[in-house]
C-alpha positions in Angstrom: -59.8 169.4 71.4 -58.7 172.1 73.7 -56.3 169.8 75.4 -54.7 168.9 72.0 -54.3 172.6 71.2 -52.6 173.2 74.6 -50.3 170.3 74.2 -49.3 171.4 70.7 -48.7 175.0 72.0 -46.6 173.6 75.0 -44.5 171.4 72.8 -43.9 174.3 70.4 -42.9 176.6 73.3 -40.7 173.8 74.7 -39.0 173.4 71.4 -38.6 177.1 71.1 -36.9 177.2 74.5 -34.7 174.3 73.8 -33.7 175.9 70.5 -32.9 179.1 72.3 -30.9 177.2 74.9 -29.1 175.3 72.2 -28.3 178.6 70.4 -27.2 180.2 73.7 -25.0 177.2 74.4 -23.5 177.4 70.9 -22.8 181.0 71.3 -21.3 180.4 74.7 -19.0 177.6 73.3 -18.1 179.8 70.4 -17.3 182.7 72.7 -15.2 180.5 75.0 -13.5 178.9 72.0 -12.6 182.3 70.6 -11.0 183.5 73.8 -7.1 183.8 73.6 -6.8 182.6 77.2 -7.3 179.1 78.5 -10.9 178.6 79.7 -12.6 175.4 80.9 -15.6 174.6 83.0 -16.2 171.7 85.5 -19.3 170.4 87.2 -19.7 170.0 90.9 -17.6 166.7 90.9 -14.7 168.5 89.1 -15.4 166.8 85.7 -14.6 168.9 82.7 -17.7 170.0 80.9 -16.3 172.5 78.4 -12.8 173.7 77.3 -11.3 175.7 74.6 -8.3 175.1 72.4 -6.2 177.5 74.5 -6.8 175.3 77.5 -5.9 172.1 75.7 -2.7 173.8 74.4 -1.9 175.0 77.9 -2.3 171.6 79.6 -0.7 169.7 76.7 -3.6 167.3 75.9 -7.3 167.2 75.5 -9.5 165.8 78.3 -11.4 162.6 78.0 -15.2 163.2 78.3 -16.1 163.4 81.9 -12.4 163.6 82.9 -12.1 164.8 86.5 -8.3 164.4 86.5 -7.5 166.6 83.6 -5.8 169.2 85.7 -5.1 167.2 88.8 -3.0 164.7 86.9 -0.1 167.2 86.6 2.2 168.3 89.4 1.8 171.9 90.3 4.4 174.1 91.9 4.6 177.6 93.2 7.1 179.8 91.4 9.6 179.3 94.2 9.6 175.6 93.5 7.4 174.5 96.4 5.1 171.6 95.2 1.3 171.9 95.5 -0.4 168.7 96.7 -3.4 167.7 94.6 -5.8 167.8 97.6 -4.6 171.3 98.4 -5.0 172.8 95.0 -5.7 176.5 95.6 -8.0 176.7 92.6 -10.3 173.9 93.8 -10.2 175.2 97.4 -11.1 178.7 96.3 -14.1 177.3 94.3 -15.3 175.2 97.2 -15.0 178.1 99.6 -16.5 180.6 97.2 -13.6 183.0 97.3 -11.5 184.5 94.6 -7.9 183.9 94.0 -5.7 187.0 93.5 -2.1 187.1 92.7 -1.5 183.3 92.5 1.2 182.2 90.1 2.2 178.6 89.7 4.0 176.1 87.4 2.4 173.0 85.9 4.5 170.1 84.6 2.8 168.7 81.5 2.7 165.0 80.6 5.7 165.4 78.2 7.7 167.0 81.0 7.6 170.5 79.8 6.6 173.3 82.1 4.2 176.2 81.8 3.8 179.1 84.1 0.2 180.3 84.6 -2.0 182.5 86.7 -5.5 181.0 87.6 -8.7 182.9 88.0 -11.4 180.4 89.1 -15.1 181.4 89.5 -17.6 179.1 91.2 -21.0 178.4 89.5 -24.0 178.1 91.9 -27.7 177.5 91.3 -30.5 179.7 92.5 -30.3 178.0 95.9 -26.6 178.7 96.3 -25.5 175.1 95.8 -22.2 174.6 94.0 -22.8 173.2 90.6 -19.4 173.8 88.9 -16.8 176.3 88.1 -15.4 178.4 85.3 -11.6 178.4 85.3 -9.6 181.0 83.4 -5.8 180.3 83.2 -3.5 183.0 81.8 -0.2 181.7 80.4 2.5 183.9 81.9 5.5 181.9 80.7 6.5 184.6 78.1 5.8 187.3 80.6 7.9 185.7 83.3 10.7 185.2 80.7 10.4 188.8 79.8 10.5 189.8 83.5 13.5 187.6 84.1 15.2 189.1 81.0 14.3 192.5 82.3 15.6 191.6 85.7 18.9 190.5 84.2 19.0 193.6 82.1 18.3 195.8 85.1 21.0 193.9 87.1 23.5 194.4 84.2 22.5 198.1 84.0 22.9 198.5 87.8 26.2 196.8 87.6 27.3 199.0 84.7 26.0 202.1 86.6 28.0 201.0 89.7 31.1 200.4 87.5 30.6 203.8 85.8 30.1 205.4 89.2 33.3 203.9 90.4 35.1 205.1 87.3 33.7 208.6 87.8 34.7 208.5 91.5 38.2 207.3 90.5 38.4 210.0 87.9 37.2 212.6 90.4 39.8 211.3 92.9 42.4 211.6 90.2 41.4 215.1 89.3 41.4 216.0 93.0 44.9 214.6 93.3 46.0 216.5 90.2 44.5 219.6 91.6 46.2 219.0 95.0 49.5 218.4 93.1 49.0 221.6 91.1 48.3 223.6 94.3 51.3 222.0 96.0 53.5 222.9 93.0 52.2 226.4 93.0 52.8 226.6 96.8 56.3 225.2 96.2 57.0 227.8 93.6 55.8 230.5 96.0 58.0 229.1 98.7 60.9 228.8 96.3 60.6 232.4 95.2 60.3 233.6 98.8 63.3 231.5 99.9 65.5 232.4 96.9 64.7 236.1 97.3 65.8 235.9 100.9 68.9 233.7 100.2 70.0 235.9 97.3 69.4 239.2 99.0 71.9 238.4 101.9 75.0 237.7 99.8 74.1 240.3 97.2 73.8 243.0 100.0 77.2 241.9 101.3 78.8 242.0 97.8 77.3 245.5 97.0 78.0 246.9 100.4 81.7 245.8 100.6 82.4 246.5 97.0 81.0 250.0 97.5 83.2 250.6 100.5 86.3 249.5 98.5 85.3 251.6 95.5 84.7 254.7 97.7 87.7 253.9 100.0 85.2 254.6 102.8 87.9 253.8 105.5 90.6 255.9 103.8 93.2 255.2 101.1 95.6 253.5 103.5 93.3 250.7 104.8 94.4 248.1 102.3 94.3 245.3 104.9 90.7 246.1 105.7 89.8 246.3 102.0 91.5 242.9 101.5 89.2 241.5 104.2 86.2 243.1 102.4 87.4 241.4 99.1 87.5 238.1 100.9 83.9 238.6 102.1 82.9 239.5 98.6 84.6 236.3 97.4 82.8 234.1 99.9 79.4 235.8 99.1 80.0 235.1 95.4 80.9 231.4 96.1 77.6 231.2 98.1 75.6 232.6 95.2 77.3 230.2 92.8 76.5 227.2 95.2 72.9 228.2 95.2 72.7 228.4 91.4 74.6 225.1 91.0 72.1 223.4 93.4 69.2 224.6 91.3 70.9 223.5 88.1 71.7 220.1 89.5 68.1 219.5 90.5 66.9 220.7 87.2 69.2 218.2 85.4 68.0 215.3 87.5 64.3 216.1 87.1 64.5 216.7 83.4 66.4 213.4 82.9 69.5 215.1 81.5 71.8 213.9 84.3 74.3 211.4 82.9 76.1 209.2 85.5 79.6 207.9 84.7 79.8 204.7 86.8 83.3 203.6 87.8 85.1 202.2 90.9 85.1 205.0 93.4 87.6 205.0 96.3 85.5 206.0 99.2 88.4 207.0 101.6 89.6 209.5 99.1 86.1 210.9 98.6 85.6 211.2 102.4 88.9 212.9 103.0 88.3 215.4 100.2 84.8 216.2 101.4 86.0 216.6 105.0 88.6 219.2 103.8 85.9 221.1 101.9 83.7 221.6 105.0 86.5 221.7 107.6 86.6 225.5 107.8 82.8 225.7 108.4 83.0 223.0 111.0 85.9 224.7 112.8 84.0 228.1 112.8 81.1 226.3 114.4 83.2 224.6 117.0 82.2 221.2 115.6 84.4 218.1 115.7 84.6 216.4 112.3 85.7 212.7 112.2 85.4 209.5 110.1 85.1 205.8 110.9 86.0 203.7 107.9 86.9 200.0 107.7 90.5 198.9 106.8 90.7 198.0 104.0 87.8 200.1 102.8 86.0 198.7 99.7 85.4 200.7 96.6 81.9 201.3 95.2 80.6 201.4 91.6 79.3 205.0 91.3 79.6 208.3 89.7 82.6 210.1 91.4 81.3 213.6 91.1 77.8 212.7 92.2 79.1 210.7 95.2 81.2 213.7 96.2 78.3 216.0 95.9 76.0 213.8 98.0 78.5 213.5 100.8 79.3 217.3 100.8 75.5 218.0 100.9 75.1 215.7 103.9 78.1 217.1 105.7 77.0 220.7 105.1 73.5 219.9 106.3 74.9 218.2 109.5 77.2 221.1 110.3 74.4 223.7 109.7 72.1 222.1 112.2 74.6 221.1 114.8 75.1 223.5 117.7 78.5 224.8 118.8 80.6 222.1 120.4 78.8 219.2 118.7 80.2 216.5 116.4 79.7 215.1 112.9 80.9 211.6 112.1 81.2 209.9 108.6 80.9 206.1 108.7 81.3 203.5 106.0 80.0 199.9 106.3 80.1 197.1 103.9 76.8 195.1 103.9 76.3 191.4 103.7 75.1 191.7 100.1 78.3 193.4 99.1 76.6 196.8 98.9 78.0 199.8 100.8 76.4 202.1 103.4 77.8 205.6 103.7 76.3 207.6 106.6 76.7 211.0 108.3 75.7 211.3 112.0 75.4 214.6 113.8 74.6 215.7 117.4 72.3 218.4 116.1 68.8 219.6 116.7 67.2 216.5 115.2 64.0 216.0 113.3 60.5 215.2 114.5 59.2 211.8 113.1 56.3 213.5 111.3 58.7 215.8 109.5 61.2 213.3 108.2 59.6 212.8 104.8 59.5 216.5 104.2 63.3 216.9 104.3 63.5 215.4 100.8 61.0 217.7 99.2 62.6 220.4 97.1 62.5 223.9 98.6 60.8 222.5 101.7 62.4 223.6 105.0 61.4 222.6 108.4 62.5 226.1 109.6 60.5 227.7 106.8 60.0 231.3 107.9 62.0 234.1 106.2 63.4 234.9 109.6 64.6 231.3 110.1 67.8 230.7 112.0 69.4 228.4 109.3 69.9 229.5 105.7 69.7 227.5 102.5 67.2 226.7 99.8 66.1 223.3 101.0 67.6 221.6 97.9 70.5 219.7 99.6 68.8 216.5 100.7 66.4 216.6 97.6 69.5 216.4 95.4 71.0 213.7 97.5 67.8 211.6 97.2 67.6 212.0 93.4 71.3 211.2 92.9 71.3 208.0 95.1 68.1 206.8 93.5 69.7 207.4 90.0 72.4 204.9 91.2 69.8 202.4 92.1 70.3 203.0 95.8 68.3 204.4 98.7 68.5 207.0 101.4 67.1 206.8 104.9 66.9 209.2 107.8 67.0 208.3 111.5 66.6 211.1 113.9 65.5 212.2 117.4 64.7 215.7 118.4 67.4 217.2 120.6 69.8 214.3 120.1 70.8 214.2 116.5 70.3 212.8 113.0 71.8 210.0 110.9 71.4 210.0 107.1 72.5 206.8 105.4 73.2 206.3 101.6 72.9 202.7 100.6 74.7 201.9 97.4 73.6 198.7 95.6 75.9 195.7 95.3 78.2 195.7 92.2 76.5 194.4 89.0 72.9 195.3 90.1 
């Protein structure tokens, strides 16, 4: 009787335990099934014992009961494209060695050929004696995350490129502003130089005009010194011509720079221009003990140019050459027809010459190599600047060849007719 009672109680307790285990397993399955990440469990042989819908969706198919190839039947790859052999699956190895996996990310190729990126988190299951009885595998689908990271990387790359481009634009703009500032400072310096030079250049002839005219007005040498007063009048006349030349140079440069210069192109007889210009500077050359000559071909070709501008260019070159040539030197005008039917007109002197680093400065308005107010040679520094603008207005070029202490050659190259 007692035995029957004990048996009944044991069977009841056993049923209660089994019911509790069943209820616990149902809750476990419900919990696993409700998880948004892929979860599946395996036994010690690697056979699937439990999985949720997220795991079936991740792998692309449901496992057959007792399937031990559910995961191993797909090729796995690291994210860099390196394949993972099935017998070296990091998840299985981590479970066997009872160690966690941290930071693993891989690619699985599903049976339909599609790919899924995932991060595994396997956990070994052991009995009370420590024997491996299975594993719980949690797989997080990181496909969307990786796509977002890739998109973010592309966006960052585009942003970096745009920042770099913008930086370059700002640097270019800053360089442009620096250039503009330098040009403004150079213009301001040129204005200051111009005012200083012009003050000096105008003061000298004006002092002569005022001084000599005052002596004539007051008859400082007496009423009978008409010959002397006539000489004073000549000095006043020369000073006035000098002032007029200064003003004309400034007006000519202003016309060129403002675009108001109009060239009348016609056949110009170079020998006549050369003879006329030589006569215009002959007195200055003679006063300086300078020999003035010309070397022209016979016959000498004409050139299509503006006659007045051509005359002015040659006079400026001759005046400059005479100014910087010491007593006893020489100035030669040469004309040469080029192979392309263009014409070269050059002026060569035996003057003081120009240093190579200073050659480009001779064409800058108001820039003089001897720039101090106590300089030995007068002038505004406009002569060669005007020459350069006039020859370029003709479509030609000007070049300077010089050696310090030997002399200088300035050549005007007129373009061929019809160009």
